[in-house]
C-alpha atoms as one frame of an Amber mdcrd trajectory, in Angstrom:
protein
  10.236 -30.304   4.497   6.421 -31.730   4.349   4.530 -32.793   7.762   5.001
 -36.024   9.104   2.410 -38.140   9.624   1.834 -37.147  13.280   0.956 -33.659
  12.379  -2.200 -34.749  10.265  -3.897 -35.426  13.341  -3.388 -31.940  14.554
  -6.053 -29.489  13.310  -4.634 -26.246  14.185  -1.580 -24.840  11.862   0.231
 -21.421  12.787   2.913 -19.898  10.751   5.150 -17.750  12.325   6.972 -15.035
  10.943  10.454 -14.942  13.070  12.526 -11.596  13.102  10.214  -9.451  16.232
   8.201 -12.157  16.307  10.147 -15.637  17.396  13.627 -14.158  17.388  15.792
 -10.251  17.745  17.994 -10.428  15.172  18.053  -6.195  15.208  22.135  -5.848
  16.405  22.109  -7.532  13.256  21.027  -6.369  11.178  21.843  -2.783  11.906
  25.171  -3.726  11.796  25.012  -5.608   8.487  22.921  -2.053   7.092  25.734
  -0.557   8.350  28.467  -2.742   6.627  26.967  -2.386   3.714  26.617   1.458
   3.403  30.097   1.531   4.003  31.238  -0.813   1.162  29.718   1.545  -0.934
  31.381   4.949   0.807  27.802   5.978   1.743  26.704   7.525   5.533  24.249
   4.654   6.996  20.781   5.962   7.462  20.177   5.939  11.308  18.679   3.349
  13.134  15.287   3.873  13.544  14.609   4.421   9.336  16.996   1.005   9.023
  13.964  -0.467  11.741  10.669   1.197  10.606  11.637  -1.292   7.104  12.193
  -4.687   8.748   9.702  -6.559   7.784  10.083  -6.192   3.872  12.904  -7.529
   1.243  16.575  -6.296   1.617  16.051  -4.279  -1.764  13.298  -2.943  -1.199
  14.630  -1.888   2.061  18.040  -0.582   0.572  15.852   1.549  -2.610  13.727
   3.017   0.283  16.841   3.864   2.604  18.368   5.726  -0.393  21.219   3.516
  -1.780  22.038   5.182  -4.808  25.177   5.050  -7.157  25.455   1.421  -7.487
  23.214  -1.414  -7.885  20.631  -2.314  -5.239  22.006  -6.025  -5.363  25.123
  -4.693  -4.507  23.865  -3.701  -1.747  22.115  -6.857  -0.968  25.193  -9.177
  -1.321  27.322  -6.994   0.901  24.268  -7.040   3.430  24.612 -10.603   3.673
  28.353 -10.371   3.407  28.477  -9.044   6.526  25.126 -11.247   8.460  26.818
 -14.589   7.760  29.298 -13.425   9.950  27.519 -12.022  12.610  24.407 -13.147
  12.555  24.148 -16.346  14.956  26.419 -14.672  17.449  24.051 -11.479  17.424
  20.718 -13.039  17.392  18.830 -13.980  20.577  15.445 -15.812  20.797  12.980
 -13.181  21.865  11.851 -13.635  25.553   9.426 -16.573  26.145   9.940 -17.710
  22.409  11.284 -20.963  22.702   8.406 -21.667  25.503   5.862 -20.709  22.868
   7.206 -23.033  20.242   7.269 -25.610  22.096   3.485 -25.817  23.647   2.432
 -24.348  19.762   3.856 -27.711  18.940   1.694 -29.913  20.609  -1.214 -28.900
  19.859  -0.830 -27.602  16.086   1.638 -28.571  13.193   4.098 -25.146  13.145
   5.895 -23.822   9.895   8.074 -20.325   9.171   6.805 -17.869   6.739   9.751
 -15.040   6.552  11.343 -12.522   4.413  14.632 -13.423   5.490  16.681 -15.890
   3.617  15.858 -19.604   4.187  19.049 -20.347   4.323  19.783 -18.131   7.333
  16.502 -18.619   8.645  16.931 -22.451   9.202  20.954 -22.087  10.320  19.702
 -19.538  12.963  17.056 -22.042  14.045  18.888 -25.038  14.528  21.460 -23.091
  16.208  18.347 -22.431  19.166  17.803 -25.845  18.878  14.130 -24.708  17.326
  14.639 -25.933  13.584  13.035 -29.306  14.404   9.219 -28.280  15.657   8.767
 -26.840  12.364   7.531 -28.919   9.334   8.258 -25.823   6.774  10.228 -23.022
   6.314   9.783 -20.734   3.506  12.069 -17.924   2.803  12.869 -15.019   0.351
  14.450 -17.581  -2.370  11.095 -20.002  -1.673   8.892 -17.688  -3.523   8.241
 -14.776  -6.173   6.292 -12.001  -4.172   6.952 -11.890  -0.807   4.282 -10.900
   1.665   2.494  -9.107   2.603   1.450 -10.879  -0.878  -0.387 -13.853   0.009
   1.991 -16.472  -2.075   4.500 -16.976   0.729   1.585 -18.481   3.233  -0.767
 -20.028   0.487   3.133 -21.924  -0.660   3.757 -23.337   3.313   0.175 -24.616
   3.414   0.874 -26.376  -0.411   3.787 -27.806   1.005   2.367 -28.592   4.935
  -0.850 -29.772   2.441  -3.008 -28.051   5.031  -5.722 -26.306   3.805  -6.540
 -22.319   4.607  -8.941 -23.495   7.247  -7.745 -23.215  11.312  -4.401 -21.700
  10.329  -3.409 -18.756  11.726  -0.488 -16.448  10.574   1.529 -15.246  13.954
   3.727 -11.972  13.269   4.928  -8.093  14.038   3.817  -6.212  11.336   1.316
  -5.310   9.041   2.675  -6.812   6.233   1.840 -10.432   8.177  -1.259  -8.835
   8.498  -1.905  -8.465   5.076  -0.471 -11.596   3.663  -2.742 -13.993   6.177
  -6.234 -11.662   5.195  -5.019 -12.004   1.378  -4.296 -16.049   2.028  -7.172
 -16.272   4.140  -5.896 -17.244   7.565  -6.124 -15.571  10.961  -4.020 -12.541
  11.424  -2.617 -12.579  15.127  -0.658  -9.725  15.736   2.247  -9.231  18.124
   3.409  -5.758  19.941   7.155  -7.334  21.000   8.630  -6.360  17.745   8.802
  -3.839  14.662   5.216  -3.180  14.311   3.374  -0.132  15.701   1.013  -1.210
  18.322  -1.298   1.398  17.313  -1.759   0.393  14.002  -1.810  -3.243  14.583
  -4.569  -2.560  16.941  -6.695  -1.560  14.081  -6.350  -3.924  11.459  -6.826
  -7.372  13.659  -8.751  -7.792  16.522  -6.375 -10.637  17.698  -3.703  -8.821
  19.600  -0.432  -9.906  21.976   2.841  -8.720  23.922   4.453 -11.850  22.330
   4.307 -15.172  20.961   3.800 -16.912  24.252   0.595 -14.870  24.681  -0.627
 -15.534  20.665   0.469 -19.280  20.913  -2.308 -19.462  24.458  -4.660 -17.445
  22.815  -4.920 -19.602  19.971  -4.925 -22.914  21.722  -8.232 -21.105  23.768
  -9.331 -20.512  20.065  -8.927 -23.907  19.057 -10.732 -25.277  21.765 -14.028
 -22.872  22.633 -14.190 -21.311  18.827 -13.963 -18.184  20.912
């Protein structure tokens, strides 16, 4: 997807992460991990061990969680088999996320940069009635190097035909902050997701409880420069 002609008049670009930033798919993620480990007759990790890794690619998560005895690709395939069936039912927008996206679309060009599979991400956003607000979505299969590498953000900007100036990356983990800095865009961290608030506060001066707070702050910043 590329930016439409109306987007060219907007000076600000905002890229959003998904899980923990705009949507809560924790239940679907945990259930899919349990299913994948069960497929290979292994006990699943504790929920808190899974949640602390959300934001990383699935293969990295399974390796970190001790998947063994079978190729990691098998665990990932089993996970996706389950996730495909339950994701819509067990994923909801985070409080205020819809209104945040609507407000952001008034003054900024919007994109999504996620380590989720792009296909599932688009389906979820369409189900929530939000996909038409985004000019581009970059998922795991669209890049070689996921966050915290800058490639996903740079890929999104390239598709949008935009530069890094006046661009913000809004996310809930240090992966988002590190990717933003590496790509030369401003990181805005949210404490409503999976990242530790104390670590996020040390990583960036731009911090909010949720996407709504971030969008309002970015809007003020775009008007005043402060």
